C-alpha positions, -999 to 999 in steps of 0.1 A, spaced: 482 -262 28 519 -268 30 525 -232 39 499 -234 68 514 -264 81 549 -248 82 536 -218 99 518 -239 124 550 -257 133 569 -226 134 545 -208 157 544 -240 180 581 -240 184 580 -204 192 554 -210 219 575 -238 233 606 -215 234 584 -189 253 574 -214 276 608 -225 285 612 -189 299 581 -189 316 561 -168 292 528 -187 289 503 -159 295 481 -145 267 504 -115 264 533 -136 254 511 -154 229 492 -124 215 528 -111 207 530 -138 180 501 -125 163 507 -89 164 522 -91 128 489 -102 115 463 -73 119 436 -98 107 440 -115 141 421 -85 156 449 -80 185 458 -47 196 492 -32 186 519 -33 209 519 -5 233 542 23 221 567 34 247 591 62 242 627 58 255 647 66 275 626 58 303 629 74 338 615 74 373 587 100 378 560 110 400 541 77 394 569 53 397 589 39 426 623 56 434 653 33 437 673 41 469 706 28 484 718 32 519 743 59 525 760 73 557 749 108 567 783 122 562 789 103 529 817 119 512 817 133 475 832 100 461 804 78 477 778 100 465 792 99 429 791 62 430 754 63 434 748 90 409 768 69 383 745 41 385 715 61 381 706 62 419 691 95 428 677 89 462 691 75 496 683 60 529 703 73 557 703 80 595 702 111 617 711 100 652 689 86 681 669 116 686 654 140 694 663 151 657 674 189 654 660 207 625 693 224 618 712 190 619 685 173 597 684 201 572 723 199 569 723 163 563 694 167 537 711 196 520 744 176 519 729 151 497 708 175 478 740 193 467 752 162 453 721 154 432 705 131 458 673 132 476 667 116 511 635 96 511 637 77 542 654 76 575 655 51 604 646 62 638 649 41 669 623 31 695 634 31 731 634 -2 748 610 11 778 586 19 750 589 -17 735 587 -33 769 562 -10 785 586 1 813 588 34 833 605 60 810 584 52 779 565 84 778 599 104 777 610 81 749 580 86 728 582 124 734 615 122 717 601 104 688 572 128 685 598 157 685 618 140 656 586 135 635 581 172 638 614 179 627 612 155 598 580 173 586 596 206 588 626 195 566 604 178 540 614 142 551 586 119 535 591 88 556 605 76 591 613 39 594 614 20 626 616 -13 644 597 -28 673 620 -57 683 618 -73 717 647 -93 706 665 -102 673 675 -138 668 708 -129 648 724 -161 661 706 -179 635 724 -163 606 753 -179 589 773 -175 558 768 -199 530 785 -205 498 766 -193 469 770 -195 431 805 -193 418 821 -193 455 800 -161 464 789 -155 499 752 -155 508 732 -155 540 714 -185 556 691 -187 587 684 -220 607 660 -216 635 667 -251 646 702 -243 656 690 -213 680 652 -220 690 662 -231 725 686 -201 733 676 -188 768 660 -154 773 686 -124 779 687 -113 812 683 -77 805 652 -84 784 633 -115 800 603 -131 784 575 -112 768 544 -126 753 524 -113 723 495 -97 740 518 -75 761 537 -65 731 506 -57 713 495 -34 740 527 -17 739 528 -10 703 492 1 704 501 26 731 530 39 709 511 42 678 482 61 692 506 87 707 527 91 676 506 86 644 484 119 649 519 138 652 531 120 621 499 130 601 501 166 612 538 168 601 530 152 568 553 121 576 545 87 568 559 58 592 571 23 580 575 -5 606 598 -30 593 588 -65 599 608 -90 623 636 -105 604 647 -132 610 610 -144 612 612 -170 637 580 -168 658 600 -169 692 633 -151 699 651 -159 731 618 -170 746 598 -138 735 572 -136 710 579 -116 678 545 -100 668 557 -88 634 569 -119 622 538 -132 605 513 -118 579 486 -116 607 506 -92 626 514 -69 596 475 -67 590 468 -61 627 494 -33 629 478 -12 603 443 -15 618 454 0 651 454 34 638 437 37 604 460 62 586 483 65 556 510 74 581 508 40 598 523 17 573 549 -11 567 580 -15 550 570 -41 526 597 -66 522 591 -92 494 620 -114 507 606 -115 543 573 -123 528 586 -154 512 606 -164 543 573 -167 560 558 -189 530 535 -162 520 530 -151 483 547 -118 479 525 -107 451 491 -112 471 508 -96 501 520 -65 480 482 -65 466 468 -63 502 490 -35 515 493 -18 483 454 -15 475 451 1 510 480 26 505 499 13 534 532 4 518 552 35 530 587 18 522 599 -11 501 628 -36 504 632 -55 473 652 -88 474 648 -126 471 651 -156 490 647 -195 490 626 -207 517 629 -243 526 609 -243 559 586 -214 563 596 -191 593 626 -215 602 650 -222 574 659 -202 544 687 -187 523 689 -149 512 701 -153 476 709 -132 446 679 -110 435 676 -130 403 677 -165 416 652 -169 444 615 -181 447 600 -145 445 586 -135 411 602 -101 413 586 -90 380 553 -99 392 559 -77 425 570 -50 405 540 -50 383 519 -51 416 536 -20 429 529 -2 396 492 -12 396 485 3 429 505 36 420 535 30 445 559 59 442 581 60 473 614 44 480 624 10 467 655 -4 483 673 -31 463 689 -43 493 710 -72 507 740 -72 483 757 -105 487 795 -111 487 814 -112 456 850 -118 451 855 -84 434 842 -68 465 862 -88 489 894 -76 470 887 -39 473 902 -22 503 870 -10 518 854 -44 512 876 -68 528 855 -67 560 821 -66 544 813 -103 551 807 -92 587 775 -81 575 762 -115 575 761 -119 612 732 -96 613 716 -104 580 718 -78 552 739 -98 526 773 -84 536 783 -74 500 797 -44 485 795 -18 456 799 -42 428 768 -63 444 748 -34 449 753 -21 413 740 -57 404 709 -53 426 700 -19 414 705 -30 375 682 -58 381 656 -36 400 659 -10 372 653 -37 345 623 -50 362 608 -14 366 614 -7 327 600 -39 318 568 -30 336 568 5 321 573 -9 286 546 -35 288 
């Protein structure tokens, strides 16, 4: 009897400790009983280490300039990053140039998984000249397919309210990025853009998608539209159609194709006040996540006021998001982005002006902060693979 009482107290104390770390599921509790086969629980999953990215896992990427030197590429390889995002100019892309860029990385052990391609302002606003701009985009998609580039990312901004970003002091005097729509919501329209309403913008993006998605399908290329960020619903008087979940869902319904997907950003999702795990489930189950941005935020007022924080301290359950990605077999690029500003990076010669990145969001940090993000993201991946 005394032994049973001691065991009960010991187990209860352990459960309390697990709860302090947020481990309250049956998985966490069953771990206590695995030592006792008589409980009828299955033995813990045996996982052979070391673990590695593979055909069925996400692929960690970092951004790199297309002409990155050997030193910069070695830095990525040294932290276990084997893939990059990069750029290839405004288009039309040329096969010889794109192959040269991709081979440049390949020769240094890096694969290119994603490139950003601009969408012309005439296309976005439905002005004369859009057909010529769309023809350029189509030509670039054909080249991307010929070169084996799996994904092309793009934006469809009428305008971007970057004036709402500002640098805040984070933990230990670091620099993080805040956004406050109340300070910029009444900014006037830009003369060169004017005011544009949602129905017009939807008409324009529908025209664009119906032209380019068939070309992307034939080329074997996926496309990923990055959501509006910041997620304020109005920017300089114009609507932002990709700044809410309803817009994301509508986008993938315009042309029902794996080539017509999104860049799923769990940080942006939380900025809107949505549950990133549920949103990940919606798009992942439909195979419409064609690129992934993995970062964290604290949202004070959905859409209007939030802070981009370090990947380990925000409101997004990063482990649960990673679990959801694996559940749906997501095996494309995962960009642990928005490195924040550390003193160490400020002190490096190439990092003295990094804080300038805050003006347009993006964290503004340097290599040390990127290492932190990659290490955290990989830890989440390995945890899921080991569970």
